[in-house]
C-alpha positions as CSV (number, residue, x, y, z in Angstrom):
1,M,13.1,13.7,28.2
2,E,13.2,10.8,26.3
3,R,13.4,11.9,22.2
4,K,10.4,10.8,20.4
5,M,11.0,7.9,18.0
6,Q,11.3,8.8,14.6
7,I,10.6,6.7,11.6
8,Q,14.5,6.1,10.8
9,D,14.4,4.5,14.5
10,V,12.1,2.4,13.5
11,F,13.9,1.1,10.4
12,A,17.1,0.7,13.0
13,Y,15.4,-0.7,15.2
14,F,14.2,-3.5,13.3
15,Q,17.3,-3.5,10.4
16,N,18.5,-7.0,11.3
17,D,15.5,-8.1,11.3
18,L,14.7,-6.8,7.5
19,K,17.9,-7.7,6.0
20,R,16.8,-11.0,7.1
21,V,13.8,-10.8,5.3
22,G,16.0,-9.8,2.5
23,E,17.7,-12.4,2.5
24,Y,15.1,-15.2,2.8
25,M,13.3,-13.2,-0.5
26,E,16.7,-13.7,-2.7
27,T,16.8,-17.6,-1.5
28,Y,13.1,-18.0,-2.9
29,L,13.7,-15.9,-6.1
30,K,16.4,-18.2,-6.7
31,S,15.3,-20.0,-10.8
32,E,16.8,-21.6,-13.6
33,I,14.3,-19.5,-15.5
34,K,16.9,-16.2,-15.1
35,L,14.4,-13.6,-16.3
36,I,12.6,-13.9,-13.0
37,P,15.1,-13.2,-11.1
38,E,16.2,-10.4,-12.9
39,I,12.5,-8.9,-13.2
40,V,11.9,-9.3,-9.7
41,H,14.9,-7.2,-8.5
42,H,14.6,-4.1,-11.6
43,L,11.0,-3.8,-9.4
44,I,12.8,-4.2,-5.3
45,G,16.3,-3.2,-6.1
46,G,14.6,0.4,-7.4
47,G,13.6,1.7,-3.6
48,G,10.4,0.3,-1.7
49,K,10.3,0.6,2.2
50,R,9.9,-3.3,3.2
51,F,6.4,-1.1,5.1
52,R,4.5,-4.3,5.1
53,P,7.4,-6.1,6.7
54,L,8.2,-4.2,9.4
55,L,4.5,-4.2,10.7
56,L,4.1,-7.6,10.7
57,M,8.2,-7.5,12.2
58,A,6.5,-5.0,14.8
59,A,3.0,-6.6,15.3
60,A,4.8,-10.1,16.2
61,E,7.0,-8.4,18.9
62,L,3.9,-6.5,19.9
63,C,3.0,-9.9,20.9
64,G,6.3,-11.7,22.3
65,Y,7.3,-13.4,19.3
66,H,10.7,-13.4,17.7
67,G,11.3,-17.0,15.8
68,K,12.0,-17.1,12.5
69,R,9.1,-18.1,10.7
70,R,8.4,-13.6,11.0
71,Y,11.2,-13.9,7.9
72,T,9.0,-16.1,5.5
73,L,5.7,-14.6,6.1
74,S,7.3,-11.3,5.6
75,A,8.3,-12.4,2.2
76,V,5.2,-14.2,1.5
77,V,3.5,-10.5,2.4
78,E,6.3,-8.3,0.4
79,F,5.7,-10.9,-2.8
80,I,2.1,-10.6,-2.9
81,H,2.4,-6.9,-2.5
82,T,5.3,-7.1,-5.5
83,A,3.6,-9.0,-7.5
84,T,0.6,-6.5,-7.5
85,L,2.9,-3.6,-8.6
86,F,3.2,-5.6,-11.4
87,H,0.1,-5.9,-12.4
88,D,-1.0,-2.7,-11.4
89,D,1.5,-1.1,-13.9
90,V,0.3,-3.1,-17.0
91,V,-3.5,-2.2,-15.9
92,D,-2.3,1.6,-15.6
93,H,-0.3,1.3,-18.7
94,A,2.7,2.7,-16.3
95,E,5.8,4.2,-17.8
96,T,7.6,4.9,-14.3
97,R,7.7,3.1,-10.9
98,R,9.6,3.9,-7.9
99,G,11.8,6.6,-9.9
100,R,12.5,3.9,-13.1
101,I,11.0,3.0,-16.0
102,S,8.2,0.7,-15.0
103,A,8.9,-3.2,-15.7
104,N,6.0,-3.7,-19.1
105,R,8.1,-0.5,-20.7
106,I,11.2,-3.0,-20.1
107,W,10.1,-6.2,-21.0
108,G,6.6,-5.9,-22.5
109,N,3.0,-6.9,-20.5
110,E,3.4,-10.7,-21.0
111,A,6.4,-10.9,-18.7
112,S,5.4,-8.5,-16.0
113,V,2.0,-10.4,-15.6
114,L,3.6,-14.0,-15.6
115,I,6.1,-12.7,-12.8
116,G,3.3,-11.3,-10.8
117,D,1.5,-14.3,-11.2
118,F,5.0,-16.6,-10.3
119,L,5.0,-14.2,-7.4
120,Y,1.7,-15.0,-5.8
121,S,2.0,-18.9,-6.8
122,K,5.4,-18.3,-4.7
123,S,3.6,-16.8,-1.8
124,F,1.6,-19.8,-1.6
125,K,3.8,-22.4,-2.0
126,L,5.9,-20.8,0.7
127,M,2.5,-20.8,3.2
128,T,1.5,-24.3,2.7
129,E,5.3,-25.1,3.6
130,D,4.8,-23.0,6.5
131,G,1.9,-25.1,7.4
132,D,-0.5,-22.5,8.9
133,L,-3.7,-23.0,7.8
134,S,-5.1,-19.3,9.5
135,V,-2.5,-17.9,7.6
136,L,-3.1,-19.5,4.4
137,K,-6.9,-18.6,4.8
138,L,-6.1,-15.5,5.9
139,I,-4.0,-14.7,2.7
140,S,-6.9,-16.4,0.5
141,M,-9.5,-14.0,1.2
142,T,-7.4,-11.0,1.3
143,T,-6.0,-11.5,-2.5
144,N,-9.5,-12.4,-3.6
145,M,-10.7,-9.4,-1.8
146,M,-7.5,-7.2,-3.5
147,S,-8.6,-9.0,-6.7
148,E,-12.2,-7.3,-6.2
149,G,-11.0,-4.3,-5.4
150,E,-8.5,-4.3,-8.6
151,V,-12.2,-5.0,-10.9
152,F,-14.1,-2.3,-9.0
153,E,-11.6,0.3,-9.3
154,L,-11.5,-0.4,-13.5
155,M,-15.3,-0.2,-13.2
156,K,-15.1,2.9,-11.6
157,A,-12.1,4.7,-14.0
158,G,-13.5,7.8,-14.9
159,D,-16.4,7.9,-13.5
160,I,-17.4,11.4,-11.7
161,H,-20.4,10.0,-9.9
162,T,-17.6,7.8,-7.9
163,T,-18.7,8.7,-4.0
164,E,-16.3,9.3,-1.1
165,D,-17.4,5.3,0.0
166,E,-16.8,4.1,-2.7
167,Y,-13.5,5.3,-3.2
168,L,-13.1,3.8,0.3
169,S,-14.1,0.9,-0.3
170,I,-11.6,0.1,-3.3
171,V,-9.2,1.7,-0.6
172,E,-10.0,-0.9,1.9
173,K,-9.9,-3.7,-0.9
174,K,-6.7,-2.8,-2.7
175,T,-4.4,-1.5,0.0
176,A,-5.6,-1.5,3.7
177,I,-6.5,-5.2,3.4
178,L,-2.8,-6.3,2.6
179,I,-1.7,-3.6,5.3
180,S,-4.3,-5.7,8.0
181,A,-3.0,-9.1,7.0
182,A,0.7,-7.8,7.8
183,C,-0.4,-6.5,10.9
184,V,-2.8,-10.1,11.7
185,I,0.1,-12.6,11.2
186,G,2.2,-11.0,13.4
187,G,-0.4,-11.8,15.9
188,I,-1.6,-15.3,14.3
189,I,2.4,-16.9,14.2
190,A,2.9,-14.9,18.6
191,N,-0.6,-17.1,19.2
192,A,-2.4,-14.1,19.7
193,T,-5.4,-13.9,21.6
194,E,-8.7,-13.8,19.4
195,K,-9.4,-10.1,20.6
196,Q,-5.7,-9.0,19.9
197,I,-6.2,-10.4,16.4
198,K,-8.7,-8.4,15.8
199,E,-7.5,-5.5,17.2
200,L,-4.4,-5.5,14.9
201,S,-7.1,-6.3,12.0
202,K,-8.5,-2.9,12.7
203,F,-5.3,-1.3,13.2
204,G,-3.7,-2.7,10.1
205,M,-7.2,-1.5,8.0
206,D,-7.0,1.8,9.4
207,L,-3.2,3.0,9.1
208,G,-3.8,1.3,5.2
209,T,-7.0,3.5,4.8
210,A,-4.6,6.6,5.9
211,F,-1.7,5.4,3.6
212,Q,-4.0,5.0,0.7
213,I,-5.4,8.5,1.0
214,T,-2.0,10.0,1.9
215,D,-0.4,8.6,-0.9
216,D,-3.3,9.7,-3.8
217,T,-3.4,13.3,-2.6
218,L,0.8,13.2,-2.3
219,D,-0.4,12.2,-6.7
220,Y,-1.3,15.6,-6.5
221,V,1.5,17.5,-4.9
222,G,4.5,15.0,-4.7
223,Q,8.2,15.1,-6.4
224,E,8.3,12.4,-9.0
225,E,11.9,11.3,-7.6
226,E,11.2,11.1,-4.2
227,F,7.7,9.6,-4.3
228,G,8.2,7.3,-6.9
229,K,5.6,7.4,-9.2
230,A,5.0,9.4,-12.0
231,I,2.8,12.9,-10.5
232,G,-0.6,13.5,-11.7
233,Q,-0.8,9.5,-12.8
234,D,-3.9,8.8,-11.0
235,L,-5.8,11.8,-13.2
236,R,-4.3,10.9,-16.5
237,D,-5.2,7.5,-15.6
238,G,-8.8,8.7,-15.1
239,K,-8.5,7.5,-11.2
240,L,-10.9,9.5,-8.9
241,T,-9.2,9.8,-5.5
242,M,-10.7,11.8,-2.7
243,P,-9.1,15.0,-3.2
244,L,-11.3,15.0,-6.9
245,I,-13.8,13.2,-5.5
246,R,-14.0,16.2,-2.9
247,T,-13.6,19.1,-5.4
248,I,-17.0,17.3,-7.4
249,K,-19.1,17.4,-4.7
250,E,-18.1,21.0,-3.7
251,C,-17.9,22.6,-6.8
252,S,-20.4,24.3,-9.6
253,P,-21.6,22.7,-12.6
254,E,-19.8,24.4,-14.9
255,E,-16.7,23.6,-12.3
256,R,-17.9,19.4,-13.1
257,T,-18.3,20.4,-16.7
258,V,-14.4,20.9,-16.8
259,I,-13.6,18.0,-14.7
260,H,-15.3,15.6,-17.0
261,N,-13.9,17.2,-19.8
262,G,-10.4,17.0,-18.1
263,L,-11.2,13.3,-17.6
264,K,-12.1,12.3,-21.1
265,N,-9.2,14.3,-22.9
266,K,-6.3,13.5,-20.4
267,D,-3.9,16.3,-21.6
268,D,-1.4,18.7,-19.7
269,A,-4.0,21.9,-19.9
270,S,-6.6,19.6,-18.6
271,A,-4.8,18.4,-15.4
272,A,-3.5,21.8,-14.9
273,A,-7.2,22.8,-14.9
274,I,-8.5,20.6,-12.5
275,M,-5.4,20.8,-10.4
276,K,-6.6,24.6,-9.9
277,L,-10.0,23.5,-9.4
278,I,-8.7,21.0,-6.7
279,N,-6.7,24.0,-4.9
280,S,-9.6,26.2,-4.4
281,H,-12.0,23.6,-3.2
282,D,-9.5,22.7,-0.6
283,G,-9.8,19.2,-1.8
284,I,-6.1,18.3,-0.7
285,G,-6.3,19.7,2.6
286,Y,-10.0,18.0,3.6
287,S,-7.7,14.1,2.0
288,L,-4.9,14.7,4.4
289,K,-7.6,15.9,7.1
290,K,-9.5,12.7,5.9
291,A,-6.1,10.4,6.2
292,K,-5.2,12.3,10.1
293,Q,-8.5,11.2,11.2
294,Y,-7.8,7.5,10.3
295,V,-4.6,7.7,11.7
296,K,-5.7,8.9,15.2
297,K,-8.5,6.1,14.8
298,A,-5.8,3.0,14.3
299,K,-3.9,4.5,17.2
300,T,-6.7,3.8,19.6
301,R,-7.0,0.1,18.4
302,L,-3.6,-0.7,20.4
303,S,-4.7,0.6,23.2
304,S,-5.0,-2.3,25.1
305,F,-1.7,-3.5,24.6
306,A,1.0,-2.9,27.4
307,D,3.4,0.0,26.1
308,S,6.5,-1.0,24.6
309,K,9.1,-0.3,22.1
310,A,7.0,-2.3,19.3
311,K,4.0,-0.7,20.4
312,T,6.0,3.3,20.4
313,A,6.7,1.8,16.6
314,L,3.3,0.9,15.8
315,F,2.4,4.4,16.6
316,T,5.5,6.3,14.7
317,V,4.4,4.2,11.7
318,A,1.1,5.4,11.4
319,D,2.4,9.4,12.1
320,Y,5.1,9.1,9.6
321,V,2.3,7.9,7.2
322,I,0.5,10.8,7.2
323,E,3.3,12.9,7.9
324,R,5.5,12.2,5.1
325,R,5.3,15.3,2.7
326,V,7.3,14.9,-0.4
């Protein structure tokens, strides 16, 4: 019996393509303003799985495309993702990112915001040069929606009345939409049918939602050096994610007061008290189960595509999203 494909097999299979994406990114980052590549390299040199370019490659291959546009457009998607990380760290007053001191702590908020802006504008320049209006429309809509998600998340910070639906709306707008766009671009450059592009879009949305739910859940249980951001950071930032939203819904009025006060105090004792409540109300288990449901749904979206190495790769990535127990 053939061995089941693992995530490392997927990265090995697309290794040369991802190396090319890295080379293209290096070329596009060249600037006479030396601070630009210096700061960007600090972040992209600190790890990161190239998750979105990987999905774009696999989706393009799934639809039969192997041309060079994959590399430019993968760089676009990765630049947009990296820009959001720079901006997020400023908004969140983050101190670490991928196990390193965050860029805003080293170079300041002003530089981090401006480098994020540079990456956004570089992305649109590259798409204009690529010349595909449908890609430009897709990314314009995507980045606009991501900004909406950022603002909505800011509005809901510390709000213990945040519902699961509101949380999922933030997840879809902030994270899932760009993962979906990466998959869709793979279909667009392959001249896939409208039906296939819709299926890739839904696959990406479901996968992206599962990815973020898992990410938010690991924030309570992970190891910082492996996970890439400070554990418990969401609590300190007043972000209500699924484990906590579920706990608030299930707990007693007295426990709710503990959570409410804890989110205000933002100290270690409050965080520990909230963590205890999350564990006693199975907030972690509930959230991971939800993530699994999204992954299951994501896989059904690809049922009309013929079996292939690329399809197996996409399924393997989907499984990995919920298997990572960091």
